[in-house]
N, C-alpha and C positions, 0 to 999 in steps of 0.2 A: 586937664590931666591926660596924659598920654595913655594909649592902650596898654602898653607894657606895665605901666605903674598900676593901672586898674587890675590887670591880670595878676600881678605880684600880690596885691592886697587880697584878691579873691583866693589865691592859692594858700596864703597864710591863714585865712579864715577857715579853709578846708583842712588845715593841719599839716600842710607841707612846709618844710624848711627850705628857704631859698639859699642855695649854695653859691651860685654865680649867675651873672647876666651878661649877655652879649659876648659869649665866648667865640672867638674868631680864629679861623685857620685859612689857608689858601683856598680850601674847598668851599667854605661858606661860614655861616654863623648859626649859633644856637641862641635863641632869645632868652630862655630861662632854663637853668639847671636846678632841680630841687630834689629833696629827699622826702619820701613818705615811708616811714618805718624803715624797712631794710631795702626798699626799692629806690633806685635812682630814676628820676623822671625828667625827661627832656621835653620841654614845652615850646611849641611854636605858637606865637601870638599873631592873630590877624585882626586888624582894626578896620571897621567899615566907616565910610563917610556918611552913611544914612542908617535908618533904623530897619531897613529891609535887607539885611545882609544874607539871609537864608542860612544854609548849612555851611559853617566855616570849613568843613572837610572838603567841600567842593573847590575850595581855594588852594588846596595843596595837591597838585597832580603827582603822579608816581615819580617823575624825575626829581621833584622837590623833596618828596619823602626819602628817596634814595640819598640825596645830598645830606639831609638831616642825619640819616643813619651813618653815613661816612664821617661826618664831623663828630658825631657822638662817639664813634670808635676812636677817633683821634683824641678826644677828651679822655676816654677811659684809659688809653695807652699812656697819655701824658701824666695821668694821676696814679698809674700803677694799679688800677682797679681791674681785677679779674674775677670771673664767676660771681658777679653781683647782678641781681635781677634789675632789668631796666624796663622802662615803659615810655611810650611816646604819646603825649597828650597834645591837644589843640585847644587854645582858648580864643574865642572870638569876642570882640568888644565892639558894640555899635555906637552910633553918635550920641545916644542917650545914656551911655555907660552901662548898658545891659550886658551881661556876661553869659556866654554859652561855653561851658567847659565840657569837652569830650575826652573822657579818660580812655586810655588804651586805644587811641584813634587809629593807629596803624601799626603794623609790625614789619620788621625787615623781611625782605624776600629771601628765598633760599640761597641766592648768590652770595649773601653776606655770611653764611655759615660754612665757610670753607676750612 
């Protein structure tokens, strides 16, 4: 089973509703878009080839976070969503299918609030 499939099952068990997967623009891709109550959640999935993956946040440098934010803004604009709370989560999946879910893993830098 692929990491994204495992992540989707985990998120559903946590009560999130999966809205879309693999949303793509020229700027990049969003792995999973979900909803938790009134919050839209953009989820980056990282899959490790071994069981010692460490902290999945270390796998998402600032440039990647910024790309995810830009793509999420494109998603929001394309769906006509305004003034909706958003959150950025990271889900790490290791070779043994262990899941590390980091809620509110990062936030947009001030440059995105223009």
